[in-house]
C-alpha positions in Angstrom: -33.0 -11.3 -2.1 -32.0 -10.2 -5.6 -30.6 -6.9 -4.2 -28.4 -8.8 -1.7 -27.1 -11.1 -4.5 -26.2 -8.1 -6.6 -24.3 -6.4 -3.8 -22.4 -9.6 -2.9 -21.6 -10.7 -6.5 -18.7 -8.3 -7.2 -16.8 -8.9 -3.9 -17.2 -12.7 -4.3 -15.9 -12.5 -7.9 -12.9 -10.4 -6.8 -12.0 -12.8 -3.9 -12.3 -15.9 -6.2 -10.2 -14.1 -8.9 -7.5 -13.3 -6.3 -7.3 -16.9 -5.1 -7.0 -18.2 -8.6 -4.3 -15.7 -9.5 -2.4 -16.4 -6.3 -2.6 -20.2 -6.8 -1.3 -20.4 -10.4 2.3 -20.0 -11.5 4.2 -20.7 -14.7 7.6 -22.4 -15.0 9.5 -20.9 -18.0 11.9 -22.9 -20.1 14.9 -20.9 -18.7 13.8 -21.1 -15.1 13.6 -23.5 -12.1 11.0 -22.9 -9.5 11.6 -23.5 -5.8 8.5 -24.6 -4.0 8.8 -23.6 -0.4 6.6 -24.3 2.6 7.2 -22.2 5.7 10.6 -21.1 4.3 11.9 -24.6 3.7 12.5 -25.9 0.1 10.1 -28.7 -0.5 10.6 -29.3 -4.2 12.5 -28.0 -7.2 10.4 -28.0 -10.4 12.3 -27.8 -13.7 9.8 -28.8 -16.4 8.2 -25.9 -18.2 4.5 -25.9 -17.6 1.6 -24.0 -15.9 1.2 -25.3 -12.4 -0.9 -24.6 -9.4 -0.5 -24.7 -5.7 -3.4 -25.5 -3.4 -2.6 -24.2 0.0 -1.8 -20.5 -0.2 0.9 -20.9 2.5 3.1 -22.6 -0.2 5.4 -20.0 -1.9 7.1 -20.4 -5.2 10.2 -18.5 -6.3 11.6 -18.6 -9.8 15.3 -18.5 -10.5 17.3 -18.9 -13.7 18.8 -22.2 -14.6 22.4 -21.1 -14.3 22.1 -20.0 -10.6 22.7 -22.4 -7.7 19.8 -23.7 -5.6 21.3 -23.3 -2.2 
């Protein structure tokens, strides 16, 4: 049982780490972030902060404040 736990521990840690890294994004002071779901803009976030997205199908794309949204 201990041997099985040791062999599965590293892959589980890697997968959990990947999910955490993929779910967190940072909005910089000079940027806006477009939150898109299935290619459609759902929300524009402008306040600087660390944010997370729960479903991994949601994509975030950063752009500078001077550029146009559409």
